[in-house]
Every structure is written in structure tokens, then in C-alpha cells.
N, C-alpha and C positions, 0 to 999 in steps of 0.2 A: 475478495475471494473468501467465502465462508467455508473453510476447509476443516474446521476442527470437530465437526460432528461425524467424522469418519475415523475409522481405525487406521493408524499409521505405524509402521515399524520404524524404529529409530535406533541410533547408537550415538555415543558421545566420543568426540575426539578433538583435542585442543579447544575445549569449551564451546564447540559448535554442534548443535543438534542437526543431524542429517536424517532426512526422511526418505523412504522408498519413493522415488520419483514417479513410478508407474501408478502406485496406489494414490499418491498425492494428485497426480494429473487426472485420474479417473473421476475425481469429484465433479469436475466440470461437465463430464458427459452424463453423470448420474443426476446432476442438478442443473440441467442445461438452461431452464427458464430463469433460475436465479443468476447464473453466470451471464446470460444475455442482458438481464436488467442491470447488473453491475457494469458490464462493458458499455452499455449505452449511456449510463450515467456519467462515466468517466469521459466518454467520447464527446459529450456536450461541451466540455472545456478543452480537451486535448487537441481537438480539431482546430482550435483558434491559433495554435502555435506552429511556427515553422520548425525546421530541423537544424541541428540534431537534437534528439530527445534521449533521455535516460530513465530507466526504471530501477529504483533501489529495492532490492529484494525481489528480483525478477523471477525467481523460482524456475518453473518449467517453460516460461515465456508465453503463457496463455494470453495475458493482456498485452504485453509488448508486441508479440507477433500480430495480434489482431488489430492493434492500434497504430501500426507502423512506427513503433518506437525502436530506433536503430540499436541502442546500447542498453545493456543490463548488467548489474553487478549483484552478486549473491555469494555468501560464504560456502555454499553447498556445491561442490564440484559435480556431483551426480545430477543435480537439478540443471546445472548449466549446460550439460550435454543435450538435454531436451530442448532448452531454449535455443541453442545453436541450430538445431534441426528446424526450428521455426524461423530461421533467418536473422536471429538476434546476435549482435556482436557482444557475446556474453563473456565476462571475465570475473575471476574471483575478487571479491572486495566487500567491504562493509561501509555502511552509511557514515560511520564516524570518521572515516578516512577515505574519501572518494578518490580513486586513482586517475583523476583527470585534472587538467590545468584550469586556472581561473577563467571565468567567462566563456566556457566552452559550449554550454548547452543553452538552447532556447526554452526547454521545458524539462522538468524532472517530475516523475510520478512516484509517489509512495502510496501503496495500496494495501491496507490492513496489517502492515508490518510494524506500525508505530508502537504497539504494546510490548514488542520484543527487543527493541533497541537497548543496547547497554547504556547509552547516553543520548536521549532524544534531543536535548538542547544542542549537543555537538553535531548531530546529524543536520539539524536546521541550519546551523552555522556553515556546514560544509555545502549544503544545497545552495545557500546564498552565495557562497564563494564561486561555485562552478557555473552559476547562471549568468547569462548576459544581462546587461543593464535593464533591458526590457523583457526579461524572461519571467517565467512563472512556475510555481510549484502546484501540482495537482495532488491534493492530499485526501485520500479516500480512507475512511476509518469506520470501525464498528464501535459506536458510542457505548461507554459504560452506562448502564441503566436501561439500554434498549433491550428488546426481547433476547437477541443473541448475546448481547453484552452481559446481561444478567445470567444467562446460562453459563457462559465461560467463566464469569466471576465466581459462580457457585462451584464449578468444577475445581477452580484453583483453591478455594477455601477447603474443599474436601480432599485435597492432596493430589490432584491430578498433576503429574509431573510435566505434562505438556504445557501447562500454564504457570509453572513455577517462576515467580518473579515478574510475570506479565502484569501490566497495568492498562486497563481499558479506559481510555480518556473520555471524560465528558466534554461536551462541546465547548464550554467555557474554559476548560483546561487547554484545549487545542488552541483556542484564540490567544490565551496567555502565552503559550509556547512559541507562537510565531510573531508575537507583538514586537514591533520595532524593526522587523526585517521584512515582513510581508503584510499586505493588506488584502482582505477578502473581497474579491471582485464578483463572486457568484457562488451560490450554494444550490445543490440539488440533493434530494433524498429518495431512497427507494427501499425495497424489502420492508414495507411498513406493516406493523402489527404482527400478530401470531395466530394463525399461520401468515407468512409474509405475502403482501401484495407486491406485484412487480411493476406497478405503474411508477413513473418518475415524476416527482413533485418539486416545483421550484421552492427554494428556501429550506430551512432546517425544520424537520418534523420530529417531535420528541420520541415517538415509538418507532422510528426508522432504524433498521439495523445496518444500513449502509448509507453513509453521508459523504458527499464529495464537495470539497472546497477548491475553488479556483483562487489561488493566492498569488498576487502580483508583487514582484520584488520592489521594495521601497528604496529609492535612490538616496544615497548619503551625500552630504555636502563635501 
């Protein structure tokens, strides 16, 4: 969800940034073609998994609701109210401490929230913990160096508080982050070039602003 090119009201409390959910959610209506491309790219892999499923950083539930993902966690209480209206079992939580037992989920989705985690490695550990032995992580991200990635990185360098501390991962960095816990079973790319094309291409494309990895859990001895 490429949400950062819109204006959002926010406030800080307990070190959590809270957005106006109506303004946030309206991005999907105003950029419906981009949203549909992102949705279809994720669906290529999410449809392979059984239930239950979880989205980390569920926000207003636009993806979870459309993809039949039953559960969502997010630190923003106001966002969760929107997600609940879309039929998502949404609860307050963060990826660094997922409030579910070991082996509970068949699939976990992380979509564009990777740059904003306090401890991405801990999030990956937690995803591994809550997944079944044959489960998978769908990791959708805006690559650093892509058209949108460069835009957001530039905003961060110029002092935009929305991106303070954010790190937009390159593809090789994402592979290193999941190494030893997940193996990549499939990749698709979309929002290619500038302005972005909405076709979905198999594999990693360097100038794609939305890349989706299907990551299978590696079994430990």
C-alpha cells in the first residue's frame, strides 16, 4: 500500500504514530488501479495457503478484508476499528511480540510495513514462531532504490518526520533478513517504472515499486 504520497494527520502517544484512518483509507479509492495491482500481486501467493491467516500492520483492513485474512494486528486502535468493520478479527499488537501461540497460523502477511518495524529481525523470528511447520510468510515491500523507494528515502533525508528512522530495504537485504528461517518459493513485481505500470511480472524487477515474496518456513532438525 503506497500511502505516503498523501497528507495524513498524526499524533504521537506511547511512541506510536497514529494516522487519521479515514484519510489513510481514502488512498485506496483515489489510487484504485495501484491498489488493485498490489492486491492481485499478493493474491498470487496468499491463495495457496489455508486458514487461519494473519496480517501484521493490518491498518484499516483493506488487504486483509479483500484477501480473506481472518486476523490482523496493529498498534493503532483507530485503524483497527476500520479493519473490524471489514470482518477482520483485529487486535492491538506489534510484530515484535505477536499475541498468538506457537504454530497457530498457516500464513502471515507483511505488506509495506517492514521499513517501520523497531526490530525487523525480531519480527521475522516471531513470524517463524507463530507459523505452522508448512506455513508461509508473504512479504510485500517497497524496495529501496525503486522509484517510490527513492522518493521516500529523499523525503526522509530532507527531514520528513513520517519517515524518521525508516529503512527501505533492498532486495538483497530482505533475503539476508529472512535467511535461515525462510526460503523464497516465488516472487512477483508490479508498479514498474515511473509512472508505474500495473502489470504483474514474475520475478524481481529492479524498477518495481512493489515486490512480493512467497517465503516458505524452513524446518529445523
